[in-house]
N, C-alpha and C positions, 0 to 999 in steps of 0.2 A: 577479241579475235575468236572465231568459232573453231573449237578443237575438232580434229578429224573424227574422233569417236562420237562427238555430239552431232556433227554433220551426218555421219553414217546413220545414226538413229533417227534423225529428223527426216532424212530422205527415205528411209524404210517406211516410216509412218505415212509420208506423202504418197509413196507408191501403193501402200496397202489400201488407202482410202480413195485415191484418185486414179491410180494407174500411171501417173506421171513419174518418169525416171530422171534423176539428176546424176550425171556422170561426175567423176572427180573434177574434171575441168570446169564444171559449173558451180563449184563451191563458192566462188566470189559472188556470183549472181544470187545464189540462194542465201548467202550470208547477208547481203544487202536487203533482200526481201524480208528475211526473218527479223533483221534489225529494225526495219520500218514497222513491222507488225508489233514487235516488242515495245517500241516507243508509244504506239497507239494504245497499248494495253498497260502502259506504265511499268513495264518490267525492265530489269537491267541485267539479269543473269540468263545466259543461254541454257543452263541446266534447269532453271525454274521454268523457262519457256518450254523446254522439252517435256517436263512434267505436265504442263498445261495441255500440250498436244496429246499426251498419252491419256489424259483424263477427259478430254473433250473433242469429239468429232467436229463440233462447231468451230473450234479454233483452227482445226485443219482446213475446213472449208473456207474460213476467212483467209487463211494464208494462200491457199490455192487460187482463190478468186481474185487476188490482187494482180 
């Protein structure tokens, strides 16, 4: 399950690089999208995924383009 703190950080990154805003009520939607992207990357930890987003704009673009 995506912790609120991690959700907040992921949505800040998405907004910074794409301008797309996710409200709290969209947490489930974003969690599903993130989970799918994590599986594609072979990742199992939301915190590791958050680190990958922080280190790579390409990962953010991949997530947003889904």
